[in-house]
SELUM-474447 format. One line per field, with one value per atom (N, C-alpha, C, O): atom name; chain; residue number from 1; residue in one letter; x, z, y. Coordinates in steps of 0.2 Angstrom, whole numbers, plus 5000, padded with zeros to 4 digits. Atoms other than C-alpha are relative to their C-alpha. Layout:
BEGIN
zaza <- (CA, ...)
doti <- (A, ...)
tivo <- (NUM, ...)
lumvex <- (A, ...)
x <- (X, ...)
z <- (Z, ...)
y <- (Y, ...)
END
This chain:
BEGIN
zaza <- (N, CA, C, O, N, CA, C, O, N, CA, C, O, N, CA, C, O, N, CA, C, O, N, CA, C, O, N, CA, C, O, N, CA, C, O, N, CA, C, O, N, CA, C, O, N, CA, C, O, N, CA, C, O, N, CA, C, O, N, CA, C, O, N, CA, C, O, N, CA, C, O, N, CA, C, O, N, CA, C, O, N, CA, C, O, N, CA, C, O, N, CA, C, O, N, CA, C, O, N, CA, C, O, N, CA, C, O, N, CA, C, O, N, CA, C, O, N, CA, C, O, N, CA, C, O, N, CA, C, O, N, CA, C, O, N, CA, C, O, N, CA, C, O, N, CA, C, O, N, CA, C, O, N, CA, C, O, N, CA, C, O, N, CA, C, O, N, CA, C, O, N, CA, C, O, N, CA, C, O, N, CA, C, O, N, CA, C, O, N, CA, C, O, N, CA, C, O, N, CA, C, O, N, CA, C, O, N, CA, C, O, N, CA, C, O, N, CA, C, O, N, CA, C, O, N, CA, C, O, N, CA, C, O, N, CA, C, O, N, CA, C, O, N, CA, C, O, N, CA, C, O, N, CA, C, O, N, CA, C, O, N, CA, C, O, N, CA, C, O, N, CA, C, O, N, CA, C, O, N, CA, C, O, N, CA, C, O, N, CA, C, O, N, CA, C, O, N, CA, C, O, N, CA, C, O, N, CA, C, O, N, CA, C, O, N, CA, C, O, N, CA, C, O, N, CA, C, O, N, CA, C, O, N, CA, C, O, N, CA, C, O, N, CA, C, O, N, CA, C, O, N, CA, C, O, N, CA, C, O, N, CA, C, O, N, CA, C, O, N, CA, C, O, N, CA, C, O, N, CA, C, O, N, CA, C, O, N, CA, C, O, N, CA, C, O, N, CA, C, O, N, CA, C, O, N, CA, C, O, N, CA, C, O, N, CA, C, O, N, CA, C, O, N, CA, C, O, N, CA, C, O, N, CA, C, O, N, CA, C, O, N, CA, C, O, N, CA, C, O, N, CA, C, O, N, CA, C, O, N, CA, C, O, N, CA, C, O, N, CA, C, O, N, CA, C, O, N, CA, C, O, N, CA, C, O, N, CA, C, O, N, CA, C, O)
doti <- (A, A, A, A, A, A, A, A, A, A, A, A, A, A, A, A, A, A, A, A, A, A, A, A, A, A, A, A, A, A, A, A, A, A, A, A, A, A, A, A, A, A, A, A, A, A, A, A, A, A, A, A, A, A, A, A, A, A, A, A, A, A, A, A, A, A, A, A, A, A, A, A, A, A, A, A, A, A, A, A, A, A, A, A, A, A, A, A, A, A, A, A, A, A, A, A, A, A, A, A, A, A, A, A, A, A, A, A, A, A, A, A, A, A, A, A, A, A, A, A, A, A, A, A, A, A, A, A, A, A, A, A, A, A, A, A, A, A, A, A, A, A, A, A, A, A, A, A, A, A, A, A, A, A, A, A, A, A, A, A, A, A, A, A, A, A, A, A, A, A, A, A, A, A, A, A, A, A, A, A, A, A, A, A, A, A, A, A, A, A, A, A, A, A, A, A, A, A, A, A, A, A, A, A, A, A, A, A, A, A, A, A, A, A, A, A, A, A, A, A, A, A, A, A, A, A, A, A, A, A, A, A, A, A, A, A, A, A, A, A, A, A, A, A, A, A, A, A, A, A, A, A, A, A, A, A, A, A, A, A, A, A, A, A, A, A, A, A, A, A, A, A, A, A, A, A, A, A, A, A, A, A, A, A, A, A, A, A, A, A, A, A, A, A, A, A, A, A, A, A, A, A, A, A, A, A, A, A, A, A, A, A, A, A, A, A, A, A, A, A, A, A, A, A, A, A, A, A, A, A, A, A, A, A, A, A, A, A, A, A, A, A, A, A, A, A, A, A, A, A, A, A, A, A, A, A, A, A, A, A, A, A, A, A, A, A, A, A, A, A, A, A, A, A, A, A, A, A, A, A, A, A, A, A, A, A, A, A, A, A, A, A, A, A, A, A, A, A, A, A, A, A, A, A, A, A, A, A, A, A, A, A, A, A, A, A, A, A, A, A, A, A, A, A, A, A, A, A, A, A, A, A, A, A, A, A, A, A, A, A)
tivo <- (1, 1, 1, 1, 2, 2, 2, 2, 3, 3, 3, 3, 4, 4, 4, 4, 5, 5, 5, 5, 6, 6, 6, 6, 7, 7, 7, 7, 8, 8, 8, 8, 9, 9, 9, 9, 10, 10, 10, 10, 11, 11, 11, 11, 12, 12, 12, 12, 13, 13, 13, 13, 14, 14, 14, 14, 15, 15, 15, 15, 16, 16, 16, 16, 17, 17, 17, 17, 18, 18, 18, 18, 19, 19, 19, 19, 20, 20, 20, 20, 21, 21, 21, 21, 22, 22, 22, 22, 23, 23, 23, 23, 24, 24, 24, 24, 25, 25, 25, 25, 26, 26, 26, 26, 27, 27, 27, 27, 28, 28, 28, 28, 29, 29, 29, 29, 30, 30, 30, 30, 31, 31, 31, 31, 32, 32, 32, 32, 33, 33, 33, 33, 34, 34, 34, 34, 35, 35, 35, 35, 36, 36, 36, 36, 37, 37, 37, 37, 38, 38, 38, 38, 39, 39, 39, 39, 40, 40, 40, 40, 41, 41, 41, 41, 42, 42, 42, 42, 43, 43, 43, 43, 44, 44, 44, 44, 45, 45, 45, 45, 46, 46, 46, 46, 47, 47, 47, 47, 48, 48, 48, 48, 49, 49, 49, 49, 50, 50, 50, 50, 51, 51, 51, 51, 52, 52, 52, 52, 53, 53, 53, 53, 54, 54, 54, 54, 55, 55, 55, 55, 56, 56, 56, 56, 57, 57, 57, 57, 58, 58, 58, 58, 59, 59, 59, 59, 60, 60, 60, 60, 61, 61, 61, 61, 62, 62, 62, 62, 63, 63, 63, 63, 64, 64, 64, 64, 65, 65, 65, 65, 66, 66, 66, 66, 67, 67, 67, 67, 68, 68, 68, 68, 69, 69, 69, 69, 70, 70, 70, 70, 71, 71, 71, 71, 72, 72, 72, 72, 73, 73, 73, 73, 74, 74, 74, 74, 75, 75, 75, 75, 76, 76, 76, 76, 77, 77, 77, 77, 78, 78, 78, 78, 79, 79, 79, 79, 80, 80, 80, 80, 81, 81, 81, 81, 82, 82, 82, 82, 83, 83, 83, 83, 84, 84, 84, 84, 85, 85, 85, 85, 86, 86, 86, 86, 87, 87, 87, 87, 88, 88, 88, 88, 89, 89, 89, 89, 90, 90, 90, 90, 91, 91, 91, 91, 92, 92, 92, 92, 93, 93, 93, 93, 94, 94, 94, 94, 95, 95, 95, 95, 96, 96, 96, 96, 97, 97, 97, 97, 98, 98, 98, 98, 99, 99, 99, 99, 100, 100, 100, 100, 101, 101, 101, 101, 102, 102, 102, 102, 103, 103, 103, 103, 104, 104, 104, 104, 105, 105, 105, 105, 106, 106, 106, 106, 107, 107, 107, 107, 108, 108, 108, 108, 109, 109, 109, 109, 110, 110, 110, 110)
lumvex <- (M, M, M, M, K, K, K, K, H, H, H, H, L, L, L, L, L, L, L, L, R, R, R, R, I, I, I, I, A, A, A, A, T, T, T, T, P, P, P, P, I, I, I, I, L, L, L, L, L, L, L, L, V, V, V, V, L, L, L, L, A, A, A, A, G, G, G, G, T, T, T, T, A, A, A, A, T, T, T, T, A, A, A, A, T, T, T, T, E, E, E, E, L, L, L, L, P, P, P, P, E, E, E, E, Y, Y, Y, Y, T, T, T, T, L, L, L, L, V, V, V, V, L, L, L, L, K, K, K, K, N, N, N, N, H, H, H, H, V, V, V, V, Y, Y, Y, Y, A, A, A, A, P, P, P, P, S, S, S, S, E, E, E, E, L, L, L, L, K, K, K, K, V, V, V, V, P, P, P, P, A, A, A, A, G, G, G, G, T, T, T, T, R, R, R, R, F, F, F, F, K, K, K, K, I, I, I, I, V, V, V, V, V, V, V, V, D, D, D, D, N, N, N, N, Q, Q, Q, Q, D, D, D, D, S, S, S, S, T, T, T, T, P, P, P, P, E, E, E, E, E, E, E, E, F, F, F, F, E, E, E, E, S, S, S, S, S, S, S, S, E, E, E, E, F, F, F, F, N, N, N, N, R, R, R, R, E, E, E, E, M, M, M, M, V, V, V, V, V, V, V, V, L, L, L, L, P, P, P, P, N, N, N, N, R, R, R, R, S, S, S, S, I, I, I, I, V, V, V, V, V, V, V, V, Y, Y, Y, Y, V, V, V, V, G, G, G, G, P, P, P, P, L, L, L, L, R, R, R, R, A, A, A, A, G, G, G, G, T, T, T, T, Y, Y, Y, Y, R, R, R, R, F, F, F, F, F, F, F, F, G, G, G, G, D, D, D, D, F, F, F, F, H, H, H, H, Q, Q, Q, Q, D, D, D, D, T, T, T, T, A, A, A, A, Q, Q, Q, Q, G, G, G, G, R, R, R, R, L, L, L, L, I, I, I, I, V, V, V, V, E, E, E, E)
x <- (5004, 5000, 5004, 5003, 4996, 5014, 5003, 5004, 4997, 5022, 4995, 4997, 5005, 5005, 5000, 4999, 5001, 5004, 5006, 5006, 4994, 5022, 5000, 5002, 5001, 5017, 4995, 4995, 5006, 5000, 5001, 4998, 4999, 5005, 5003, 5000, 4997, 5017, 4995, 4994, 5004, 5004, 4994, 4992, 5005, 4990, 5002, 4999, 4997, 5001, 5001, 4999, 4999, 5005, 4993, 4992, 5007, 4986, 4997, 4994, 5002, 4982, 5003, 4999, 4996, 4995, 4997, 4997, 5003, 4988, 4993, 4992, 5007, 4970, 5000, 4997, 5000, 4975, 5002, 5000, 4997, 4985, 4995, 4994, 5005, 4970, 4994, 4991, 5006, 4958, 5002, 4998, 4997, 4969, 4996, 4994, 5002, 4961, 5004, 5010, 4995, 4967, 4998, 4992, 5001, 4969, 5004, 5010, 4997, 4974, 5003, 4999, 4997, 4986, 5002, 5005, 4998, 4987, 5005, 5004, 4994, 5003, 4999, 5000, 5001, 4999, 5003, 5002, 4996, 5010, 5004, 5004, 4996, 5021, 4997, 5000, 5004, 5007, 4996, 4993, 5004, 4999, 4993, 4991, 5007, 4980, 4997, 4997, 5000, 4973, 5007, 5011, 4993, 4987, 4999, 5005, 5000, 4980, 4996, 4990, 5004, 4974, 4999, 5003, 5001, 4965, 4999, 4995, 5000, 4968, 4999, 5000, 5001, 4964, 5006, 5011, 4994, 4976, 5000, 4995, 4999, 4983, 4998, 4996, 5002, 4978, 5005, 5008, 4996, 4989, 4996, 4990, 5004, 4984, 5005, 5011, 4996, 4990, 4998, 4992, 5001, 4992, 5002, 5008, 4998, 4992, 5002, 4998, 4998, 5002, 5000, 5004, 5001, 4997, 5003, 5001, 4996, 5010, 4998, 4999, 5003, 5001, 5005, 5003, 4995, 5017, 5004, 5004, 4995, 5029, 5007, 5011, 4994, 5043, 5000, 4994, 5000, 5048, 4999, 5001, 5000, 5045, 5002, 5001, 4998, 5051, 4995, 4995, 5004, 5037, 5004, 5007, 4995, 5046, 4997, 4993, 5002, 5042, 5006, 5006, 4995, 5056, 4996, 4998, 5004, 5042, 4996, 4995, 5003, 5034, 5004, 5002, 4995, 5050, 4998, 4998, 5002, 5045, 5004, 5005, 4996, 5055, 4999, 5002, 5001, 5049, 5000, 4997, 5000, 5052, 4993, 4992, 5006, 5036, 5002, 5003, 4998, 5040, 4994, 4989, 5005, 5031, 4994, 4995, 5006, 5013, 4999, 4996, 5000, 5014, 4997, 4997, 5003, 5007, 5004, 5007, 4997, 5015, 4995, 4991, 5003, 5008, 5005, 5010, 4996, 5015, 4996, 4991, 5003, 5011, 5002, 5008, 4999, 5010, 4997, 4991, 5004, 5006, 5002, 5005, 5005, 5000, 5004, 5010, 4998, 5003, 4996, 4991, 5004, 4999, 4997, 4999, 5003, 4988, 5005, 5010, 4996, 4996, 5001, 4996, 4999, 5002, 5007, 5012, 4994, 5015, 5001, 4996, 4998, 5023, 5002, 5006, 4997, 5026, 5001, 4999, 4998, 5034, 5003, 5004, 4997, 5040, 5007, 5008, 4993, 5059, 5003, 5007, 4997, 5062, 4997, 5000, 5003, 5050, 4997, 4991, 5002, 5050, 4996, 4992, 5004, 5043, 4993, 4989, 5007, 5027, 4996, 4991, 5003, 5024, 5001, 5005, 5000, 5020, 4993, 4988, 5007, 5006, 5001, 5007, 5000, 5001, 4996, 4990, 5005, 4994, 4998, 5002, 5003, 4982, 4997, 4992, 5001, 4981, 4995, 4998, 5005, 4965, 4998, 4994)
z <- (5000, 5000, 5000, 4996, 5000, 5004, 4993, 4991, 5007, 4987, 4995, 4991, 5005, 4978, 5002, 4998, 4998, 4988, 4998, 4995, 5003, 4983, 4993, 4990, 5007, 4965, 4999, 4994, 5001, 4966, 5002, 4998, 4998, 4975, 4995, 4994, 5005, 4962, 4994, 4991, 5005, 4949, 5001, 4997, 4998, 4958, 5000, 4998, 5000, 4961, 4993, 4992, 5007, 4942, 4997, 4994, 5003, 4938, 5003, 5000, 4997, 4951, 4997, 4996, 5003, 4943, 4993, 4991, 5007, 4926, 5000, 4996, 4999, 4931, 5002, 4999, 4998, 4939, 4994, 4993, 5005, 4924, 4995, 4992, 5005, 4912, 5003, 4999, 4997, 4924, 5001, 5003, 4999, 4924, 4995, 4989, 5005, 4916, 4995, 4995, 5007, 4898, 4997, 4996, 5004, 4889, 4993, 4993, 5007, 4870, 4998, 4998, 5004, 4862, 4993, 4992, 5007, 4843, 4998, 4999, 5002, 4836, 4992, 4989, 5007, 4818, 4998, 5001, 5003, 4808, 5006, 5006, 4994, 4824, 5005, 5008, 4995, 4835, 5004, 5001, 4995, 4850, 5000, 5000, 4999, 4850, 5004, 5003, 4998, 4862, 5003, 5005, 4997, 4868, 5008, 5011, 4992, 4886, 5001, 4998, 4997, 4895, 5008, 5011, 4993, 4912, 5003, 5000, 4997, 4923, 5008, 5010, 4993, 4941, 5004, 5003, 4996, 4955, 5004, 5006, 4996, 4965, 4997, 5001, 5003, 4952, 4995, 4991, 5005, 4941, 4994, 4994, 5006, 4923, 4994, 4995, 5006, 4905, 4995, 4994, 5006, 4890, 4994, 4994, 5006, 4873, 4995, 4994, 5005, 4861, 4993, 4992, 5007, 4843, 4995, 4994, 5005, 4831, 4993, 4990, 5007, 4814, 4995, 4989, 5005, 4806, 4997, 5000, 5003, 4795, 5002, 4999, 4997, 4806, 5007, 5010, 4993, 4824, 5004, 5002, 4995, 4839, 5006, 5008, 4993, 4857, 5004, 5005, 4994, 4870, 5006, 5008, 4994, 4884, 5005, 5003, 4994, 4901, 5005, 5008, 4994, 4913, 5006, 5012, 4994, 4925, 5003, 5009, 4997, 4927, 4997, 4998, 5001, 4921, 4996, 4997, 5005, 4905, 4994, 4992, 5006, 4889, 4996, 4998, 5004, 4875, 4993, 4991, 5008, 4856, 4998, 5000, 5003, 4846, 4993, 4989, 5007, 4829, 4995, 4998, 5005, 4813, 5000, 4999, 5001, 4812, 5005, 5004, 4994, 4829, 5006, 5006, 4994, 4846, 5006, 5005, 4994, 4863, 5006, 5006, 4994, 4881, 5005, 5006, 4995, 4894, 5007, 5007, 4994, 4912, 5004, 5005, 4997, 4923, 5007, 5008, 4994, 4941, 5005, 5004, 4999, 4953, 5001, 5003, 5000, 4952, 5005, 5006, 4996, 4963, 4996, 4990, 5004, 4957, 4998, 5001, 5003, 4946, 4992, 4989, 5007, 4928, 4998, 5001, 5002, 4920, 4992, 4988, 5007, 4903, 4997, 5000, 5003, 4890, 4993, 4991, 5007, 4872, 4996, 4999, 5004, 4857, 4999, 4997, 4999, 4859, 4993, 4992, 5006, 4840, 4996, 4991, 5003, 4836, 5006, 5006, 4994, 4852, 4998, 5002, 5002, 4842, 4999, 5000, 5001, 4838, 5004, 5006, 4996, 4848, 5007, 5011, 4993, 4865, 5003, 5000, 4996, 4878, 5007, 5010, 4993, 4896, 5003, 5000, 4996, 4909, 5005, 5009, 4995, 4920, 5005, 5004, 4995, 4936, 5005, 5008, 4996, 4946, 5006, 5010)
y <- (4994, 5000, 5006, 5011, 4994, 5012, 5001, 5007, 4999, 5009, 5003, 5007, 4996, 5014, 5007, 5011, 4993, 5030, 5004, 5010, 4997, 5034, 5002, 5007, 4999, 5032, 5005, 5009, 4996, 5040, 5007, 5012, 4993, 5056, 5004, 5010, 4996, 5063, 5001, 5006, 5000, 5059, 5005, 5009, 4995, 5068, 5007, 5012, 4993, 5083, 5003, 5009, 4998, 5084, 5002, 5007, 4998, 5083, 5006, 5010, 4994, 5096, 5006, 5011, 4994, 5108, 5001, 5007, 4999, 5105, 5003, 5007, 4998, 5108, 5008, 5012, 4993, 5125, 5004, 5010, 4996, 5131, 5001, 5006, 4999, 5128, 5005, 5007, 4996, 5138, 5007, 5011, 4993, 5154, 5004, 5002, 4995, 5169, 5001, 5001, 4999, 5172, 5006, 5008, 4994, 5188, 4999, 4996, 5001, 5189, 5007, 5012, 4994, 5202, 4998, 4992, 5001, 5202, 5005, 5011, 4996, 5209, 5000, 4995, 5000, 5215, 5007, 5012, 4994, 5228, 5003, 5009, 4998, 5229, 5004, 5008, 4997, 5235, 4995, 4991, 5004, 5227, 5002, 5008, 4999, 5226, 4995, 4989, 4993, 5230, 5002, 4998, 4997, 5242, 5000, 5001, 5000, 5241, 4994, 4992, 5006, 5225, 5002, 5003, 4999, 5227, 4993, 4989, 5007, 5212, 5001, 5007, 4999, 5209, 5000, 4996, 5000, 5212, 4994, 4991, 5005, 5198, 4993, 4988, 5006, 5185, 4998, 5002, 5002, 5174, 4999, 4997, 5001, 5174, 4999, 4999, 5001, 5171, 5004, 5006, 4996, 5181, 4996, 4994, 5003, 5174, 5005, 5010, 4995, 5184, 4997, 4992, 5002, 5181, 5004, 5010, 4996, 5187, 4999, 4993, 5000, 5190, 5003, 5003, 4997, 5198, 4995, 4989, 5005, 5190, 5000, 4997, 5000, 5194, 4998, 4999, 5002, 5188, 5007, 5012, 4995, 5199, 4998, 4992, 5002, 5199, 5003, 5009, 4998, 5201, 5001, 4997, 4998, 5210, 5005, 5009, 4996, 5218, 5000, 4994, 5000, 5223, 5001, 5000, 4998, 5229, 4994, 4993, 5006, 5211, 4994, 4989, 5005, 5202, 4994, 4988, 5005, 5193, 5002, 5008, 4999, 5191, 4993, 4988, 5006, 5179, 5002, 5007, 4999, 5178, 4997, 4991, 5002, 5176, 4999, 5004, 5001, 5168, 5003, 5004, 4997, 5175, 4995, 4989, 5004, 5169, 4994, 4989, 5005, 5160, 5003, 5009, 4997, 5162, 4997, 4992, 5003, 5160, 5002, 5006, 4999, 5159, 5003, 5000, 4997, 5171, 5000, 5002, 5000, 5167, 5006, 5007, 4994, 5183, 5000, 4997, 4999, 5187, 4995, 4990, 4994, 5189, 5007, 5007, 4993, 5208, 5004, 5003, 4995, 5222, 5005, 5006, 4995, 5236, 5005, 5007, 4995, 5248, 4999, 4995, 5000, 5250, 4997, 5000, 5003, 5239, 5000, 4999, 4999, 5243, 4993, 4989, 5006, 5229, 5003, 5008, 4998, 5231, 4994, 4989, 5005, 5222, 5003, 5008, 4998, 5223, 5002, 5006, 4999, 5222, 5006, 5009, 4994, 5237, 5004, 5005, 4996, 5247, 5007, 5009, 4993, 5263, 4999, 5003, 5001, 5255, 4994, 4995, 5006, 5238, 5002, 5000, 4997, 5246, 4998, 4999, 5001, 5242, 5001, 5001, 5000, 5242, 4995, 4994, 5003, 5231, 5004, 5007, 4996, 5240, 4995, 4991, 5005, 5230, 5003, 5008, 4997, 5234, 4995, 4997)
END
């Protein structure tokens, strides 16, 4: 019986972690013509969430924020999922590192 518990416990923990990840609030950012839409996302304070970044451009971009510590490359015509939070109330800037002049946005955490 102890042997079965040692095997079952890690499996249950993995399954519990998977269920939690799929239940996170999800927000989508579309990157087109090197511009994020929407340019502002309102998200709840104190909550972990995910952002789907959908790059509809024919060039790669790097989704980046030094304010909530994320940096990920999004290949052309691909999407990535960025896990964020929980964050305190405030405004957090994000940008496309390869096109900083146009690919800009803000997380508004309320």
